[in-house]
N, C-alpha and C positions, 0 to 999 in steps of 0.2 A: 642656225640652230646645229648642237649637235644631235649625233642619233645615240639612243639606246641598244647597246649590242647583249644582250643577255649570255654571262659567263655560260660556258661549254662545263657541263660536268660528264663527267665516266659514263659511258653506258654500260647498265647492267645485260644480264643474258636477256632478258624480257624485251628490256628496250630493241635489242639486236632481232628477237624473231618476230619483231612489231616492224622494224622496216625490213629484211629479211621477205615478207610475208607483203608488205606496200612495193617492195619493188617488181613486184610478176604482179601486181592485183589491186593497184591504184585506185580504182573505184571499189574496192570491196568495201562493204555496208560497215559500219564501227558496231554494228553489233556481232556480227558472222567475226568481222578482227577479233573481238574481245574473243569469242570462245576460243578462236583459234590459238592462242596466245596463252588461254587459260586466264582470262581475266573479267571480271566483273567491267558492264559500259563504265561507268561513274571511270575509274583509276587508267580506262584503258584511253578512253580521252580525253585522261588528264594527261596521259605520257605521250600520248597523240599532239598535245598543246603544243608540251615541253619541248619535241625534238621539231614543230616549226619553230618557237622560237626559237632556240640555238644552232638553226641553220642546219640542222640533218634532214629533215628534209627540204627543201628548195619550193619547191612546187608540184604541178600536175600540167600534164600533158599529153593528149591525143597524138597518138599514132596510126595513120594514115598509110595507106594502099598506095604505092608511089606507082605503080603499075598500071592500078586505075586510071589516076592521073595524069599518066603519059609522062611520069618523069622517073621514069626506071632507071635509067643510066646512070652509072654512078661511073667515075675517075679519080685517080688520090693522084693527083699534082706535088712531088718536090720541087719546093722553092728557094733557091737563091739568091740571099739578096748580096744587093753592093756593099754596103753599111752595116755595121752591125753594134752601130753606136745606141745608148738606150733610147736619144730620140729618133734614130731609122727607125725601131722595133715599135718603139708608142705610136708612130706612124703607120708602117704597116699594119700592124693591129689593127688599132681606128679605121683604117680604109677598108681592109679586110671584115670589119662587121659589117660593112652597109652594101653588103653586096648577097644579094638572099640566094645564088645557087651555090657559096661556098658552104655545106652544112654544119662542117668542123673544118677547125682549122687550129692546128700544134706544133707548139716550138718543137725543133729537137733536136738533142744536143747529138749528131753525130758527122755523119759526110753532106749537109743542106742546112740548110736554115727551118724553113715550116715544110709541112704536110698537110696539104686541103686535102679536104673530100669536097666532089664539087656532082651537085645531083641535075642533071638535062633530063632533055628530050631524049636525044638522039647524040651519036659522036661530030654530027654538024652543028648543033647547037654548042655539043661543049667548045668543039674545036673554034667557033666565034667568041664562047665567053674567054678562052686560052688569047686567044691572039687581041681580043679589042678589053678584055678588063683584067686580066688577071697579070698578064704583061705590061699592062698601062701601074698597076700600084706603086707607092713608093717604094722605087732602090731595089726594084725586081732584077737580077741581071741575067738569071735562066732559069728554066722548068725544065722537069723534066715529067712525063707522064706515063702512068701505070693504070690501065682498064681491065675494072671489075667482070671478070663475066657468071661469074655469081655468087651472092651472096650465101653462104653458110650458116652465120653467124649474125647476126646485125643485132643491137642492142637497138634500137628503137622501138 
């Protein structure tokens, strides 16, 4: 069955204001969102639903305190593949999605193919994930690690 995808319309100033507010405060009550955007509740709710339907708002998430959870070690791994055909890239992408410690994966145009953000409890756990899991992902030829000393600005 074909899935209906609403056609995205251009955003106006009010839509952009709503998205800016929601980006920083995803759990803001609708009445407060409406007031801060200069709207009444019903038009704000209609715009909110339209922004969701059109895919501008993809979802909501909980921001965790990784230090309290004992998962505050962050490393970035540069990954070079031995094969960069579309089939190889898809195999790598699929495999990466199954590794919970890999928090982010970005295909890079540059000296390496992918940049991974990996979150573990400590350097020993990272070394184990690198050696047993990341290095065993499809078509991985080499890796290079950069360890984060402090998160100055974190999108989460």
